[in-house]
C-alpha angles and dihedrals in degrees: 000000000000091000091051093051091048091051091048092052092048091052093050089065094052103056128139117258117276093232114124098010133105131236090262094057094041101045105022111025099037091045091052090044091051091056092047091047092051091050091047091050091053089049093050095244124154128231091247090055090054090049092054092043089054089053090051089058096042108045100046088050090051091048089055090057090060097040106037127064109250118259141142094272093050090046094057094043094048093047093048093050093046092047092052090046090052092049090051088051087060093041095058093060093044091050091049091053092046093051096036086233101126114140139176090245092053092049090047092052092047095051095043091053090045090054092047089050093052091051095044098047092063095036091060091047088055090052091047091049090052097044105036113013127091094216119198088229134003087239088078087074085075091064097079090045092053091043091052091048093051095044095048094045091049090049095047097040091048093053092043092050091050091051094047093047089060087069099041105040139028115254111272118234115260113265136176114261117245113256092237092056091050089057098040092055093055096094092058096045114113088220090061089049087054090051088055089068088068084075092057090103089074118049094202095049094045092048091051094047093045093050091047090054089046091055090049091051092050092050093046091046091060092045094046095048092051092046096048093045091051092049092051090045090056088049090053090057093049095045111032117203127239093275093053091045091054091048091050091049092050091054093054 
């Protein structure tokens, strides 16, 4: 027990910055992931094993959404499995930092499964809407398609922006995230999307919650894309590319 507490304390000092995450990820998911990572470290597990274990919680639960008629029991089981899978998704990175065992292949596996998860979660909602829901209008079948589009573009554009900024700007010092930002980002947190499945026992409530989260994703998508493009544009001006460098040299 002493060793576990020591490991947990050591991990709490080596966390990722709070920038770009919501209160759920920062205070709930990372805390749960820290406990799971400490347990995995004591058990001798590897980060890749935690990544795969998270997938084993996530994808069967998502399959159940498409195959089983919605109800209160399914709602609780799906939410619990998705929440554990999300916590394990945090735990694998924390374990890698603790062990100093991070690798390109591990990061690749983690991001590929994350992308598959974002696509699947809305695909199974679409199937459930079609098979089990008495929708007010068939146009509501477009909601999961739009949600999937927004979630995947935010995910991809965020990763791409982070990678490109490494070449255009020096790394910013870690800073605590403002409390307002932690709250504002809640609607686009995957963990909050998982919480939405607790409403699956009522078709009307789940449809309302799902569409509200969809609207939030669409609004944040527009805001994020503008923000990230402007940040990269400012980086272009600070760090001109080869073509601009040649033009500047020719003018001298």
